[in-house]
Every structure is written in structure tokens, then in C-alpha cells.
N, C-alpha and C positions, 0 to 999 in steps of 0.2 A: 505494499498499500503506499512504501514512504516511496515509491519510486513512481508512481498515479500519480502521488502528490505533485514531487517534484516537475515534473514530465508537463502535470494538467493548470497550475498553480503559478499566473510566475510571480513574481513578485514585482509589485503597480501599485508604490502609496498614492497615485491617484488617484487610482480607485480601490483604494483600501484594501489591497490586498496582500498579506507577505509569507514567503516560504522561509522558513530555516534557515540558516543559522542565523537570517536578515533582518527578523524580527521585534524590531527594541521591547526593549524590556518594558518601557512605562503603558506599553499597551498590552503585552502578555497581562501584568501584576493587574490592570486594570479590567481587563475580562477574567484573570481567576480568580481575583477578590470579591468581583459583580455577580459572574453568572457562574462562573465556569469553576468551580469553586470544587468540584468533584474528580474536577485534573490536574495531575501534578505536570510539573514547569518543562519536568523532561520531557512526559510523553507530547508538547505539544511541536509539531510540526507546519502547521502554519496557519493562518487568521488572519478573519473578512473584518477590519474595523465599521463600522456602521453611524459612529459619531460624526459628527460635526468639525468638532474639540482634536479630535484622535487620542484620547484617552481609554478605546479599547472597552469602553465599560458596556457594549449594546453590537453586535456581531457577533461569529464563528470562529471557533475552535476547532481545529482538525488535528485527531492523532492517528493512530495507526488502524484503530480499531471504531472512531464511532466520529460524529459530530457533536458539537451541544452548543447551541444558540441559541439569543436573546433576543427580538424585533426591541424591543424597546426596555426601557424602564418598570412600563406599567404590564408588558406580556411575564409572563413565567419560564422559565432556562430550560428547554428541549435539549434532552440526549436524542437522539437516531444510529443506531446500530449498522454500516456497513452493509454488514450480512441483512439486516433484516428490510432492505430498501427492495422496495417491489416496483415501482414505478416513479420516474424522474419527470417535471414538465415544467416549460419557463412561459410566462404570458406578462405580455407590458399590457401598464396600469392605464386607465383612461384618458387621469393626468401628468400622465408621464412618470417614469420609473419602468421595473419590474418586480414580479413576484418569479420564484424556484417551489413548486405545488413538487414534494415528495409525501408516497403515499407508504406507510413501512409497517410491517408484519407487527404485531404485541398480542403476545398470546393466539388466539382463535381470529381474532378480526384483525382488517388492515386500517389502521389509521393517519388520515390526512393530516399534513405539515406546509408549515406556511412558513418558507422565507422574504423579508420584505430585504428589496433592494431600492424601494424609492432616492434617498440619496444619491446614490453610489450606483444605477444600473446596468452599466460596463464590467463588473462583479458578476452580477447574475447567470450570464453566459459557462462565465471559466469557473463556474463552483457545482453550475447544473452538470456539463460534459463531464469534470472527477467525479461527481453524486453518478452516473450514468455508468460510468468507467466503472469506480469501487461499484458495484450491484454485479455486475458481467463479470467482476474478479472472483466474487466473495462464490457467486455463481461455478463458475469454473473451479475453484479451487473443493467447493463440494463434491463436485462429482468428481473429482479426481480424485480426494480423499474415498471415497463411493467405493470407487471399484479398488482401488490397493489394499480393500480390507476386505473386499469378499472374495479372496484367494481360497481353498481348499486345500488346510495340512491333512495332506495326503498321510502322513506318517501317523498323527496323530488316532485321525480315525481306523486305516490299518491294527493299528493296534487296540482300540476299542472293538472293531468286530471280532480281534483273534480274541480275545476277553471274551466277549460274548459265544467265540464258537465252544470256545474249551469250558464254558459254564454248559454248553447244552442248548443255548440258547438259534443259536445258527449254526445249517447245517454247514456242511464245508461247499456246495454247489452253490449257493445262497452266498457265502464270504465270498467267493472267486466271480459271481454273477459282479455284485455289489463293487468292487477291487477293478474288475475290468471297466464298469462306469464311469468310477470316480479317477480312475488313469487316463481314462481318452477325453478327462473335461476340460 
């Protein structure tokens, strides 16, 4: 995920985007103190500063596993794990600005989240693209790990089947048939 962040999120102060190691310490401190209290300083890989004053107290913090954000002081802090994302879209606002809409799984429900880029709309496209790619990367990683864990340990199965044969629960013929199926798969 670190590589995706570095590849897709630029360090662009004019649109409020910063990527480690080029994140001003006062901005990170502002975010960690205000809305990203659950994030450790060493885990911060990127930051979107949505504030006009540049103090980092609104916006988003990106780590290797999740994004933590707050649109403004009156809105609650939100956390989205990249592996929970199921859809990302962007829309222009009628009076200017942009919003990024993220649907994420929470248990058995899909919950919508909105990240407001009213003050710095150019950052929205970068963040949306990163979130889309992060979503896809976690899907690929999950598929790869599922295929890796689904291999049969033929030796372990053979030991169990031999034990069943020795206990009189399995015939020699059935043992040979089962072993031929397992060995050919």
C-alpha cells in the first residue's frame, strides 16, 4: 500500500496533499491531535489538509491499512479500512468543489461515506484514484492468499487415511482410490 500511496498521491501543497517524508510536522500534529487520535505518528504515509489555515485539523490521514478523515470540526471522525471499500465515485458540487463517495463494508451492511473537497477540489481526483486502486489491490491480495492456503497436505491426509485403515475403518481398496484422487489433484 505504501507504494500505491507514493505512486498515486503527489506532494502538492497547493491542493493540500502531502506524502511522507514531505509532510510538515505541524500539519500531522494538528490531525493527530484533532481527529486522527487512533493513528500513531510513525504510521502516517500521507495527509490531505482540508483547512484554509493549513493547520491539518480537518482532512484525511492515510496509513498502510486505512484512511482516517474528518470533513470539518462539526462532523465525526470516520475510519475506512482499504479492504472494506466496495465502491469509490466522485461528483462535482453544484456551487464548486468536489465530493468523493466511498461505500465500505461494516459487518453485513454497506455504509456510505462522503469526503468533502470543497476548498481544494483538485485533490479529490488523486484521493479517489488512490482509494480505487487500494480497493482493487486488497481484492487481489485476498484472492492470492485464498489460493495459497487451499493446497492439500497430501502427506498429512495419507497419514490419517493409513490410521483409519489400520483401525479397520477403511479398506485397502478405498485407501488406494482416495490416494489416487488426492495425488492427481
